[in-house]
C-alpha positions as a printed NumPy array, in Angstrom:
array([[  1.936,   7.046,  -2.183],
       [ -1.646,   7.97 ,  -1.413],
       [ -3.517,   7.12 ,   1.793],
       [ -6.162,   4.808,   0.311],
       [ -5.792,   1.611,  -1.714],
       [ -7.769,  -0.987,  -3.558],
       [ -6.663,  -4.503,  -4.41 ],
       [ -7.786,  -6.912,  -7.068],
       [ -5.887, -10.197,  -7.576],
       [ -6.097,  -9.774, -11.353],
       [ -4.76 ,  -6.204, -11.499],
       [ -2.959,  -5.765,  -8.177],
       [ -2.826,  -2.74 ,  -5.877],
       [ -3.872,   0.748,  -6.866],
       [ -3.503,   3.82 ,  -4.652],
       [ -6.178,   6.538,  -4.384],
       [ -6.649,  10.078,  -3.066],
       [ -9.81 ,   9.232,  -1.155],
       [-11.918,   6.36 ,   0.106],
       [-14.63 ,   6.958,  -2.486],
       [-12.212,   6.253,  -5.346],
       [-10.791,   3.195,  -3.582],
       [-14.238,   1.751,  -2.939],
       [-15.365,   2.561,  -6.494],
       [-12.456,   0.589,  -7.957],
       [-13.259,  -2.382,  -5.711],
       [-16.887,  -2.203,  -6.884],
       [-15.733,  -2.045, -10.524],
       [-13.567,  -5.137, -10.041],
       [-16.471,  -6.939,  -8.393],
       [-18.765,  -5.989, -11.287],
       [-16.221,  -7.382, -13.75 ],
       [-16.131, -10.678, -11.863],
       [-19.936, -10.695, -11.646],
       [-20.041, -10.45 , -15.444],
       [-17.601, -13.349, -15.699],
       [-19.774, -15.362, -13.3  ],
       [-22.737, -15.259, -15.679],
       [-20.92 , -17.452, -18.189],
       [-17.997, -19.056, -16.375],
       [-18.945, -19.112, -12.693],
       [-17.456, -16.929,  -9.984],
       [-13.665, -16.61 , -10.135],
       [-12.052, -18.033,  -6.979],
       [-10.14 , -14.823,  -6.312],
       [-13.289, -12.658,  -6.09 ],
       [-13.164, -12.867,  -2.278],
       [ -9.741, -11.183,  -2.298],
       [-11.002,  -7.902,  -3.795],
       [-10.717,  -5.232,  -1.114],
       [-10.058,  -1.557,  -0.363],
       [ -8.87 ,   0.33 ,   2.679],
       [ -6.841,   3.06 ,   4.312],
       [ -3.116,   2.937,   4.947],
       [ -2.757,   3.37 ,   8.718],
       [  0.979,   2.912,   9.132],
       [  4.026,   3.025,   6.897],
       [  7.707,   2.339,   7.288],
       [  9.688,   5.44 ,   8.209],
       [ 13.237,   6.155,   9.304],
       [ 13.417,   6.175,  13.119],
       [ 17.027,   7.326,  13.467],
       [ 20.232,   7.877,  11.512],
       [ 23.786,   8.883,  12.285],
       [ 27.158,   8.916,  10.556],
       [ 28.9  ,   5.544,  10.645],
       [ 31.975,   5.178,  12.836],
       [ 34.894,   2.756,  12.731],
       [ 33.212,   0.851,  15.587],
       [ 30.291,   0.034,  13.277],
       [ 32.553,  -2.151,  11.113],
       [ 30.713,  -1.267,   7.886],
       [ 31.426,   0.134,   4.444],
       [ 28.405,   2.439,   4.68 ],
       [ 28.702,   6.147,   5.449],
       [ 25.546,   6.243,   7.514],
       [ 23.756,   3.962,   9.966],
       [ 19.956,   4.022,  10.214],
       [ 16.936,   2.051,  11.336],
       [ 13.308,   1.956,  10.266],
       [ 10.017,   1.118,  11.929],
       [  6.294,   1.418,  11.444],
       [  4.881,   4.898,  12.031],
       [  1.281,   6.075,  12.072],
       [  0.089,   8.04 ,   9.059],
       [ -1.687,  11.22 ,  10.118],
       [ -5.34 ,  11.249,   9.084],
       [ -4.988,  14.506,   7.197],
       [ -1.706,  13.817,   5.424],
       [ -0.755,  11.889,   2.315],
       [  1.867,   9.149,   2.667],
       [  5.166,  10.493,   1.327],
       [  6.408,   9.232,  -2.036],
       [ 10.017,   9.397,  -0.832],
       [  9.457,   6.272,   1.265],
       [  8.83 ,   4.146,  -1.833],
       [ 11.741,   2.168,  -3.229]])
């Protein structure tokens, strides 16, 4: 996953390498809706077009082998939480499911 995103209700989320690409896609989506507005009026969802930077992501906070006391069929126990994304690093693809 990349650090920047854009969202358009018609086409969903898209991830980008940089803020310029994210903003450009949002502008393109707005232009499309502006064209629609000339003949059909503004689409209601136009106000939901946006772009931004991913600041936090879910990451594993701890893991350990499961024990009999855990009363589970899993081999490993783990937990996850939100973690800051470093400004100079891309969000890891391995966290996507």
